[in-house]
N, C-alpha and C positions, 0 to 999 in steps of 0.2 A: 442682561441676561442672568439669571441665576439658576441652575444645573443643581438637581439633590446631592447633598453630602452622601448619603448612604449609595452604595453600587449596583444598579439594575439594569435591564438586560438595554434598556435605553441611551444610559450613561457611561456604558461600557468604552472603553477606550478601543477596544480588538471586537470585531465582528462575532469572533469567534464564541466571546463571553456575551456579546448583545444580539444583533440580528438574527447569528445562527447557533444559539446558545442549545437550543432544542437538539440541534442536531450534533452536538459534541459532547453531550451527557453521558455518552456511554465512555467517554474517555475519564471522566474525573476520578472515578475510583482507582486508577493507573498512573495517571499522569499529574495530576494538581499536586499545589503542594501539600494539600492533608495527607493524600495518598503518599506522599514521597516520607513523609513523620511516620504514617501506619509501616511503611516497608522497614520504615528503620527501626521502628521497634521490632518486627517480626526478627530482622537481622541479630540483633542484640538479644533477643530471648533466644534464640536458636544457638548461638554462639556458648552463651550463660548454660544452658541445658547440656551443652556439649560440653564444656569445662567440668561440670557435675557430675558427668560418665566417664571423667579421662584417669579417675585416680589419683586429684591432684589431693595429695595429704591435707590440707587446709579447707577444704570444699568437700562436702559430704555430698553421699550420692541426693536426688530429690525423690520423694516419694510422691505419691501420686496426686495427694493433696495440693503440693507444690508445684509439681506439673502443671496442674488441673488452673491454676491462679496464672502461671504466668502464660498460658494457652490463652486463654481467657482476654488476657491484654493484647492479645491478637484479634481475636473473633469481636470482641466487644469494641474495639476503635473504633469511636465515634468524632465527630467535629468537634464537639467539645473537648475533647484529650486535645485535638492540635489545637485550640485556644488556649489551652493551658501551657502546652510546649511553646508558643508562643510569648506567653507571657512570661514564661520562663527565660526565655532568649534576652527578653530585653535585660535583663539582669547580666549575663551571662556575655553577651554579643556574641554564641558560639553556638549554632543551630544544633548540632551533634551534641554538646554537651547538654544542653538542652535536653534531648532527648533520655540523655542517661539519668539526669537528675530527675525526670520525671516518673522514669521506672523505677528510681530509688523510694520516691514520695509514695507509689503504688505498692511496693512490698513491705513498708515501713511497721505494717500491723501484722506480718506473716514473721514467725519466729525464723523458722528455716530460711526465709529468703532474706531476710532484714540481714541474718548474721552472714549472708553470701551476697550481702548488696556490693561489696568493693571488688567483686568479682564482674559485676557489669563493666561493658567495655575493656575488660582485661586485657592488656597489651595490645588492644589495637589503637591505629591510627582512624581519626576521621574515616579517609578514604576508603577503609575497610568497610564500613557500614555503607558508607554513601555509593563506593561502587557496586556493593552486591545489592543495596536496595536499587540503583538503576538497570540493573541486569535484571530484576525480579519486577519492575515497572514494565519494562520494556519487552521482553518475554511475554508478560500474561497482558500486557495491552497486544500484540501481536497477534497470539494465539486466539483471543476470545471476542476480540474488537476488530482488526486490522481483517486479517483472513477471512471470518467470517464475511465482511463487508463485501469484499474483493470478490471471494467466491460467488457472493449475489450479484454482482456485476457478471461473471463471467456466468450464470446460471442461464441469464436473461440475454446474453448472446447466445449460447448454445439454440436456445428455446428459438430467437429467431433464425438462427442458422439452419434449423430444420424446418420451422413456419416456411421459407421462405426460399427453401432449397432448389425449386422447380421453375422459380421466376425469373427467365433470362432477364439479362439488362445489360447495355451496352456499357462496355467498360471504356475508360479515359487515362490515358497516357500522353504525358506532358499538357493536358487539357483535351486532347484532341481524341476522335472517334478509334478504339481499340478492339481488338478482339473481346467478344461477349464474353461475360460471365453469368452468375445468378447472384441475386440479390442476397440470396443464403450464404453462400460462399463467402461472400465479403464480410458477414459476420461469422462465418467459421475462420476466416483468415486472422482475423482480430482475437477470436476466444482462442486458438492456438498460442497465439502470441503472450498473451496474457496469462493463459493457463503455465507455459514455461517461466515468466515472471514469478508468479506466486510461490511455483515450486523454488525460485530463487530464494525469494522471502523464507519460504519455510527449512531452508539447510542452514539459515545461517546460525550459528552456536555460540548462545550466549556466556561470555566469560567473566569470572569473577575470581578476586585473589582477598585474603586473609590472611595478609601475610607481615604487616607492619610498616614501618614508617619510611623504609626504604626499599622494603620488601626481600626481607632478611631472618627474620624471624627473630633479630636482634634484642628488644624487649622478653618475648617468649622465653627464649634459653636462656637469660640472666636471671630467670626466676625458677625455671623448672626445667634446667640443660636435660631430663632424662627422658623428657617427651618426644613424643614425634609428632612435630609441629605439623609438617607439610601432610602427613597423613590423616591427622584432625581436622585441619582444614579443609580439604579434598572432600572428607565424609562431612563435612557441615554444606559446603557447596552443592554438592552431590544431592543431599536431601533436601535442599530447597530448588533441584533439577537445573542447576548450573553447572559449567566445565569450570575446574579449576585451573586458571594461565599462572605456572608456576614461575615463570621470568617477568619480574615488573620491576618498576620504580615503585613511587611514595603513590601512583595510580597506577590503575589498570590501562592500559595505553589507548583505550577504545578503539583500536580498529576495528574489532567486531561489531561495534556501535555503526564505523562507517560504513562495512559491507552491508548492514540492514537499511543503515539510509539511501546508500546507492539500489541499491534491490527494490525498495520502494519506489523511489524516484524514476527505477528505469519501468516499473508497473504504470506510474502515471504517466511518462511519457507515451505509450503505447494508449493510455485512454486518452489522451491529449489529441494524438493522429485519429482515434474512433473518432472524439467529439466535431473536431474539424469536417471529416466526411460523412456525416451523418448530417452535419450542417448543410453542407453543400448537397446530399440527395434532397435534404429539403428544400432546399433554392430551387433546385431542379424540378420539384412538384414530384419525386417519387415516391415520398411522403406527405401526407397528410399528417397534422396534430392533432387529437382530440381537443374538442372545445371546453373550456369550463366556465361554467356558469359565472357572470360578473368580472371576469379578467378581461383585462384592456391592454390590447398590443400597443397603443399610441395613443397620445394625447389629443393628435390631431386626424390622423387617420384612422377612420374604425373599423376598415378591412383588415387590418395586419394582425395576424399570428404568429408571433416572432418564437424561433428556437433558443428563447430565453435560459434552457435549465443547458444545454451544451454551453452556451457561452459560459452561462456562470459556472459550469462545470472546468472549461477551459481555466478561466480565471484563477480558479482558487487551486488549481493543480500548479499553473506558474507559481504561487504564492508558496506552495508546500514545495516545490521543487527548490524554491531559492534559499529557503529555510534548511532544507536537507542537504545542499550543495554546502552550505557555509558548514554544518555542523559535520559533515564527513570530512573536509578541508582543515577545519579548527581543532576538534577535538582529538586527532592521534599527535596531533604537534604540541609540544612540553617544554619550557624551559629546565634543562638539566633535570635535578628529580621530581621536581612539578611548579605550577605556579596556580594562581586561582583563575586564571581566565575560562579554565576548562568548567571550575564550577558555576560561574555566571553564564557561561551559554547552557550548561545543562539543566539548567530553569526553564528552558524555553523548548523542552522535548515534546511538549503537547502544543506548541503554535503548531509545526509542518503537520502533527495527525492531526489536530484539528479540523485545518485545512484540507486534510484528505478526506475527511467524513464529508466535508460540505459538499468537495466535487464529486465525491462517489455517490452520494446520495441525489444529487443534482443529475449526475448522467444516469442513473436508475429512476428518476423522475422521467427525464425526456425519454427515454425509450418505453416507459408506460403510456406516453402518449401519441405513438406513431401507429399510423394505418398506411400500408401499403396502398400507393395509387397505380394499380397495373396497365390502368389505361394508359396513363401519360409515359411509363417507362416501356411498354408494348410500342406505342407510337413513335419515342426515341431511337429504337432498334427500326422501325418498318421503314423510317426514312434514312438508311443508312446501309444501303446494300453493297458500298467499297468495301465494309470491313472483309467480304468475303473474298477482296481481293489475296489475302494470306492462304488459304487453304486451296485456291486455285492453282497459283502460281508454285506450290507445295506439291501438289498431285501431277504438275506439269513436270516438275524436276525429277519426279520419279519417275516419271516415262522417257525423260532425256529430249524432252521439247527444247528449241530454243531460245535462250535468255528468255526463259520465263519471269522472273523478276520485273527485268527492265520493259516487258510488255504490258505486266499488269499497272508499272506505275506509270507507264505513258495514259494509259487507259484511266486510271482512277487516281492519282495525285493531283491533292489541292483541289477536285471536284467532284462532287456528287455522280453518282451513276445509280440508271433506273435497274429494276429487276429485269425488263427486257434487254435492254445495253448488255447486262451483265449473261444473261442467258444466249444471245446472239453471239458474245466472244465464245461461250463453251461451246456451243454448237459447233463451230467451225475449227475446234481444237482436234487434233490426230491423236483420240486417246482410244483405249480399250471401252469397250462399251459398259461396262458397268463402272467402272469410273467415271465417264462422261454422265450417267445415269443419276451415279452420289453426289455430283457437284450440282447436277440440275436440280436436284430435290433439296436442296441445302438453303435454308433462309437464315439470316440474320439471329431469329429466335431458335433455332436448333445447333447453331454452330458453338455450343458451350463446353465441348469435349467431356470431361470428368469433373465438371464442376457442380452439378447437381449429387451426382455419387458422393463427391468429399463433402459436401455439406450433407447430407444425411449422416455420415458414416464417423462424422467428428463426434467423440464421447468427452466429457470433461470429468 
């Protein structure tokens, strides 16, 4: 067997860059290696611009022309630029230094900037650039890709919550018949959980640091002791939309990243639960799935229409959460001032997010195929009059009838009961006329409490 040397979607080791490549494209501008380089360039340039405005005697303020050149290096960064950085890295064997040398090449023909070239990466440790880049990459991926996709899933849940709000269904606790709800309320339950999880993701505050080798501004102060370096650092970070972490070792400790990964994993766990429940409702026949021309459900059983999208979503959520679990447990742990194990792990940020995108797309695709099968849901309810034992014994309690729970337990536990038998039991109760009338009018389809109201009222 011979596999082509050039990377394609067919010979990629990971399905994220192979089978599912099109579903993860939105993440590449933020979490790929080229994106990492582009963000490093952005951070280096913002730091250089800040230095030029800080009043350093040896660094003149940049005019509009110089600023325009620097900004263009960010806005016009291409994959060719990333290739050039990789070429330099082959010589330096240091990725951040390669970015520095790349920038010096780019400004060599501009008089003002070439004279300022040695202030590129001034007083910075590599991790100043890297941690700030990672904070930008993650926050932008969260805001521009992750949250919009999760909100798309949430919106579909809310749509179904409203659409199916009035459809009564038999609930199941411990897998056994239980007090009815509505299908819309089931979707509203998951929507409420996912909405809270999304808020937790939104509230994670991205932190970064620009404070030197072990977080003390030592190199900065050795050259310019008169400059308020913490204030300058904060200004640069705030300008990038980040919050300064004032107390760090050489690395930013990554606690905020762990918080972000845990928050996303929590949303994933909710969606995993959702996938399994919808899968089960399909198995019960509560939902049918729209057929797709040419699609096959089994190589031997032509009748099958499998809930493959929810299964795919569940599997990819498991992979995503396994990665996020490792990231959140490993990244906040460092030996003394730092070690390189975090750098190795951080190169895999896109993996967890990639599996998320596949999972969320599959969940949406599955929901897009669902067709409510009201006939099956209604028949399931109509065959289960014993669930009305709950309201009957509760009304009996109100009016002080003896041993209501025990009477209904003897009548219904572990056995079905007909409408006629339940009616006969109610008729024999010494209840006020209006209470008896209420119970006699009750059916499994109407015993849904506020379920429909709650489903209709839910707003995302």
